[in-house]
DSSP file (Angstrom, degrees, kcal/mol; ACC not computed):
  #  RESIDUE AA STRUCTURE BP1 BP2  ACC     N-H-->O    O-->H-N    N-H-->O    O-->H-N    TCO  KAPPA ALPHA  PHI   PSI    X-CA   Y-CA   Z-CA
    1    1 A M              0   0    0      0, 0.0     2,-0.4     0, 0.0    39,-0.2   0.000 360.0 360.0 360.0 161.9   -8.2   66.2  -79.4
    2    2 A T  E     -a   40   0A   0     37,-2.1    39,-2.8    34,-0.1    40,-1.2  -0.876 360.0-150.7-118.3 142.8   -7.6   64.2  -76.3
    3    3 A T  E     -a   42   0A   0     -2,-0.4    25,-2.9    23,-0.3     2,-0.4  -0.952  18.7-156.3-109.2 133.5   -8.9   60.8  -75.2
    4    4 A I  E     -ab  43  28A   0     38,-2.3    40,-3.5    -2,-0.5     2,-0.4  -0.863   2.4-152.7-112.3 142.9   -9.2   60.3  -71.4
    5    5 A M  E     +ab  44  29A   0     23,-3.1    25,-2.3    -2,-0.4     2,-0.3  -0.958  20.7 165.4-115.3 132.1   -9.1   57.0  -69.5
    6    6 A T  E     +a   45   0A   0     38,-2.7    40,-2.9    -2,-0.4    43,-0.1  -0.896  12.7 117.1-135.4 169.5  -10.8   56.6  -66.1
    7    7 A G        -     0   0    0     -2,-0.3    41,-0.1    38,-0.2    48,-0.1  -0.969  67.8  -8.9 161.1-166.8  -11.8   53.6  -64.0
    8    8 A P        +     0   0    0      0, 0.0    10,-0.2     0, 0.0    41,-0.1  -0.321  57.9 157.1 -57.3 131.7  -11.1   52.1  -60.6
    9    9 A Q        +     0   0    0     40,-0.1     6,-0.1     8,-0.1    40,-0.0   0.042  32.8 110.2-148.1  28.7   -8.1   53.9  -59.1
   10   10 A S  S    S+     0   0    0      4,-0.0     2,-0.3     5,-0.0     3,-0.0   0.731  78.7  40.6 -83.1 -22.9   -8.4   53.3  -55.3
   11   11 A T  S  > S-     0   0    0      1,-0.1     4,-2.3     0, 0.0     5,-0.2  -0.796  86.0-111.6-122.2 165.3   -5.4   51.0  -55.0
   12   12 A A  H  > S+     0   0    0     -2,-0.3     4,-2.3     1,-0.2     5,-0.2   0.897 119.1  52.4 -61.2 -40.3   -1.9   50.8  -56.5
   13   13 A D  H  > S+     0   0    0      2,-0.2     4,-2.5     1,-0.2    -1,-0.2   0.907 109.2  49.0 -62.7 -42.0   -2.9   47.7  -58.5
   14   14 A E  H  > S+     0   0    0      2,-0.2     4,-2.5     1,-0.2    -2,-0.2   0.901 111.3  49.7 -64.9 -40.6   -6.0   49.4  -59.9
   15   15 A R  H  X S+     0   0    0     -4,-2.3     4,-2.3     2,-0.2    -2,-0.2   0.886 111.1  49.4 -65.9 -37.9   -3.9   52.5  -60.9
   16   16 A E  H  X S+     0   0    0     -4,-2.3     4,-2.2     2,-0.2    -2,-0.2   0.921 112.2  47.7 -65.5 -43.8   -1.3   50.3  -62.6
   17   17 A D  H  X S+     0   0    0     -4,-2.5     4,-2.3     1,-0.2    -2,-0.2   0.906 112.6  49.3 -62.0 -41.7   -4.0   48.4  -64.5
   18   18 A L  H  X S+     0   0    0     -4,-2.5     4,-2.6   -10,-0.2    -2,-0.2   0.892 109.6  51.3 -66.2 -40.1   -5.6   51.7  -65.5
   19   19 A A  H  X S+     0   0    0     -4,-2.3     4,-2.0     2,-0.2    -1,-0.2   0.901 110.5  49.1 -63.7 -40.9   -2.3   53.1  -66.7
   20   20 A E  H  X S+     0   0    0     -4,-2.2     4,-2.0     2,-0.2    -2,-0.2   0.920 111.9  48.4 -63.9 -43.6   -1.7   50.0  -68.8
   21   21 A L  H  X S+     0   0    0     -4,-2.3     4,-1.8     1,-0.2    -2,-0.2   0.898 109.2  53.1 -63.5 -41.2   -5.2   50.2  -70.3
   22   22 A A  H  X>S+     0   0    0     -4,-2.6     5,-2.8     1,-0.2     4,-0.8   0.903 107.9  51.7 -60.6 -40.8   -4.6   53.9  -71.1
   23   23 A G  H ><5S+     0   0    0     -4,-2.0     3,-0.5     1,-0.2    -1,-0.2   0.899 107.6  51.8 -62.6 -40.9   -1.4   53.0  -72.9
   24   24 A L  H 3<5S+     0   0    0     -4,-2.0    -1,-0.2     1,-0.2    -2,-0.2   0.851 116.7  39.7 -64.3 -34.6   -3.2   50.4  -75.0
   25   25 A Y  H 3<5S-     0   0    0     -4,-1.8    -1,-0.2    -5,-0.1    -2,-0.2   0.466 109.1-120.1 -94.1  -3.2   -5.9   53.0  -76.0
   26   26 A G  T <<5 +     0   0    0     -4,-0.8   -23,-0.3    -3,-0.5     2,-0.2   0.865  66.9 141.4  66.3  35.7   -3.5   55.9  -76.4
   27   27 A A      < -     0   0    0     -5,-2.8     2,-0.3    -6,-0.2   -23,-0.2  -0.697  53.0-120.0-109.6 159.2   -5.4   57.8  -73.8
   28   28 A L  E     -b    4   0A   0    -25,-2.9   -23,-3.1    -2,-0.2     2,-0.2  -0.761  35.4-108.4 -92.2 143.9   -4.4   60.1  -70.9
   29   29 A L  E >   -b    5   0A   0     -2,-0.3     3,-2.2   -25,-0.2   -23,-0.2  -0.480  23.6-123.9 -69.7 142.6   -5.3   59.2  -67.4
   30   30 A A  T 3  S+     0   0    0    -25,-2.3    -1,-0.1     1,-0.3   -24,-0.1   0.756 112.5  51.7 -60.6 -23.9   -8.0   61.3  -65.9
   31   31 A Y  T 3  S+     0   0    0    -26,-0.2    -1,-0.3     2,-0.1    -2,-0.1   0.165  79.9 133.2 -99.7  18.7   -5.7   62.2  -63.0
   32   32 A S    X   -     0   0    0     -3,-2.2     3,-1.6     1,-0.1     2,-0.1  -0.464  66.0-105.1 -67.7 136.9   -2.8   63.3  -65.3
   33   33 A P  T 3  S+     0   0    0      0, 0.0    -1,-0.1     0, 0.0    -2,-0.1  -0.378 103.2  14.0 -61.6 138.5   -1.2   66.6  -64.3
   34   34 A G  T 3  S+     0   0    0      1,-0.2     2,-0.1    -2,-0.1    -2,-0.1   0.555  84.1 162.2  75.4   8.3   -2.2   69.4  -66.6
   35   35 A L    <   -     0   0    0     -3,-1.6     2,-0.7    -6,-0.1    -1,-0.2  -0.402  28.1-151.4 -62.1 132.1   -5.0   67.5  -68.2
   36   36 A N    >   -     0   0    0      1,-0.1     3,-1.8    -2,-0.1     4,-0.3  -0.895   9.1-167.6-110.2 103.6   -7.4   69.9  -70.0
   37   37 A W  G >  S+     0   0    0     -2,-0.7     3,-1.5     1,-0.3    -1,-0.1   0.788  84.8  68.7 -60.2 -27.5  -10.9   68.4  -70.1
   38   38 A A  G 3  S+     0   0    0      1,-0.3    -1,-0.3    -3,-0.1    -3,-0.0   0.735  97.6  52.5 -65.6 -20.9  -11.9   71.1  -72.6
   39   39 A D  G <  S+     0   0    0     -3,-1.8   -37,-2.1   -38,-0.1    -1,-0.3   0.496  87.6 109.3 -90.1  -4.6   -9.7   69.4  -75.2
   40   40 A A  E <   +a    2   0A   0     -3,-1.5   -37,-0.2    -4,-0.3     3,-0.1  -0.483  35.6 173.3 -79.5 140.3  -11.2   65.9  -74.7
   41   41 A N  E    S+     0   0A   0    -39,-2.8    27,-0.8     1,-0.3     2,-0.3   0.564  71.2  22.8-114.0 -18.2  -13.4   64.3  -77.3
   42   42 A D  E     -ac   3  68A   0    -40,-1.2   -38,-2.3    25,-0.1     2,-0.4  -0.993  56.0-157.9-145.7 149.5  -13.8   60.9  -75.6
   43   43 A V  E     -ac   4  69A   0     25,-2.3    27,-3.1    -2,-0.3     2,-0.4  -0.992  12.7-155.3-125.7 123.6  -13.6   59.3  -72.2
   44   44 A Y  E     -ac   5  70A   0    -40,-3.5   -38,-2.7    -2,-0.4     2,-0.5  -0.836  10.2-158.4 -95.6 135.5  -13.0   55.6  -71.9
   45   45 A C  E     -ac   6  71A   0     25,-2.8    27,-3.0    -2,-0.4   -38,-0.2  -0.955   8.2-139.4-123.1 116.5  -14.3   54.1  -68.7
   46   46 A A    >   -     0   0    0    -40,-2.9     3,-1.3    -2,-0.5    27,-0.1  -0.355  36.5 -86.5 -73.9 152.1  -12.9   50.8  -67.5
   47   47 A A  T 3  S+     0   0    0      1,-0.2    -1,-0.1     2,-0.1    26,-0.1  -0.243 113.5  35.0 -56.1 142.0  -15.1   48.2  -65.9
   48   48 A G  T >  S+     0   0    0    -41,-0.1     3,-1.7    -3,-0.1    -1,-0.2   0.444  73.8 129.4  91.6   2.7  -15.7   48.6  -62.2
   49   49 A W  G X   +     0   0    0     -3,-1.3     3,-2.2     1,-0.3     7,-0.4   0.823  61.0  68.4 -58.6 -33.0  -15.7   52.4  -62.4
   50   50 A E  G 3  S+     0   0    0      1,-0.3    -1,-0.3     5,-0.1    -3,-0.1   0.653  94.2  58.0 -66.8 -13.5  -19.0   52.7  -60.5
   51   51 A K  G <  S+     0   0    0     -3,-1.7     2,-0.5     1,-0.1    -1,-0.3   0.443  96.2  74.2 -91.4  -0.9  -17.3   51.4  -57.3
   52   52 A C    <>  -     0   0    0     -3,-2.2     4,-2.4    -4,-0.2     5,-0.2  -0.953  65.1-157.1-119.4 118.5  -14.8   54.3  -57.4
   53   53 A S  H  > S+     0   0    0     -2,-0.5     4,-1.9     1,-0.2    -1,-0.1   0.828  95.4  55.5 -64.0 -31.2  -15.9   57.7  -56.3
   54   54 A L  H  > S+     0   0    0      2,-0.2     4,-1.9     1,-0.2    -1,-0.2   0.919 109.9  45.1 -67.2 -42.6  -13.0   59.3  -58.3
   55   55 A A  H  > S+     0   0    0     -6,-0.2     4,-2.3     2,-0.2    -2,-0.2   0.895 110.5  54.5 -66.9 -39.5  -14.0   57.6  -61.5
   56   56 A A  H  X S+     0   0    0     -4,-2.4     4,-2.1    -7,-0.4    -1,-0.2   0.888 107.9  50.3 -60.7 -38.3  -17.7   58.5  -60.9
   57   57 A A  H  X S+     0   0    0     -4,-1.9     4,-2.3     2,-0.2    -1,-0.2   0.897 107.7  53.3 -65.9 -39.7  -16.6   62.1  -60.6
   58   58 A D  H  X S+     0   0    0     -4,-1.9     4,-2.4     1,-0.2    -2,-0.2   0.911 109.6  48.3 -60.3 -42.1  -14.7   61.9  -63.9
   59   59 A I  H  X S+     0   0    0     -4,-2.3     4,-2.8     2,-0.2    -1,-0.2   0.890 109.4  52.9 -65.6 -39.5  -17.9   60.6  -65.5
   60   60 A A  H  X S+     0   0    0     -4,-2.1     4,-2.4     2,-0.2    -2,-0.2   0.895 109.6  48.9 -62.4 -40.0  -19.9   63.4  -64.0
   61   61 A I  H  X S+     0   0    0     -4,-2.3     4,-2.0     2,-0.2    -2,-0.2   0.940 111.7  48.9 -63.7 -46.9  -17.4   65.9  -65.4
   62   62 A A  H  X>S+     0   0    0     -4,-2.4     5,-2.7     1,-0.2     4,-0.7   0.926 112.4  48.3 -59.2 -45.5  -17.6   64.3  -68.9
   63   63 A D  H ><5S+     0   0    0     -4,-2.8     3,-0.9     1,-0.2    -1,-0.2   0.914 110.4  51.2 -61.5 -43.0  -21.4   64.3  -68.8
   64   64 A A  H 3<5S+     0   0    0     -4,-2.4    -1,-0.2     1,-0.2    -2,-0.2   0.836 114.1  44.0 -63.9 -32.8  -21.4   68.0  -67.7
   65   65 A L  H 3<5S-     0   0    0     -4,-2.0    -1,-0.2    -5,-0.2    -2,-0.2   0.470 113.4-116.8 -91.3  -2.5  -19.1   68.9  -70.6
   66   66 A G  T <<5 +     0   0    0     -3,-0.9     2,-0.4    -4,-0.7    -3,-0.2   0.780  57.7 159.0  73.4  26.7  -21.0   66.8  -73.1
   67   67 A I      < -     0   0    0     -5,-2.7    -1,-0.2    -6,-0.2     2,-0.2  -0.679  47.0-110.4 -85.7 135.6  -18.0   64.5  -73.8
   68   68 A D  E     -c   42   0A   0    -27,-0.8   -25,-2.3    -2,-0.4     2,-0.5  -0.462  31.4-152.5 -66.5 128.8  -18.8   61.1  -75.2
   69   69 A V  E     -c   43   0A   0     -2,-0.2     2,-0.6   -27,-0.2   -25,-0.2  -0.918   6.0-162.4-108.9 126.1  -18.2   58.3  -72.7
   70   70 A Q  E     -c   44   0A   0    -27,-3.1   -25,-2.8    -2,-0.5     2,-0.6  -0.940  11.7-147.7-107.0 117.7  -17.3   54.8  -73.9
   71   71 A Y  E     -c   45   0A   0     -2,-0.6     2,-0.3   -27,-0.2   -25,-0.2  -0.775  12.6-153.9 -90.8 118.2  -17.8   52.1  -71.3
   72   72 A L        -     0   0    0    -27,-3.0     2,-0.3    -2,-0.6    -2,-0.0  -0.644   5.2-152.2 -89.9 146.0  -15.4   49.3  -71.6
   73   73 A T              0   0    0     -2,-0.3   -26,-0.0   -27,-0.1   -27,-0.0  -0.749 360.0 360.0-113.0 164.5  -16.2   45.8  -70.4
   74   74 A K              0   0    0     -2,-0.3    -1,-0.0   -28,-0.1    -2,-0.0   0.504 360.0 360.0 -69.4 360.0  -13.8   43.1  -69.2
């Protein structure tokens, strides 16, 4: 099974922070090429996600597929 990481990703700094966080959690970034949402069992969501439309879309996909979402705080 796969763990997916999403969060703020509108700037280069946000994408770098998100990539580092994904590495710490052993997760794939939600925008990784070839990512198969059907294989996901968890989505970790970094703080500030609600300000990013891409992250909000990732959460909507997870909700639609019944994937458990873990909201991380700072």
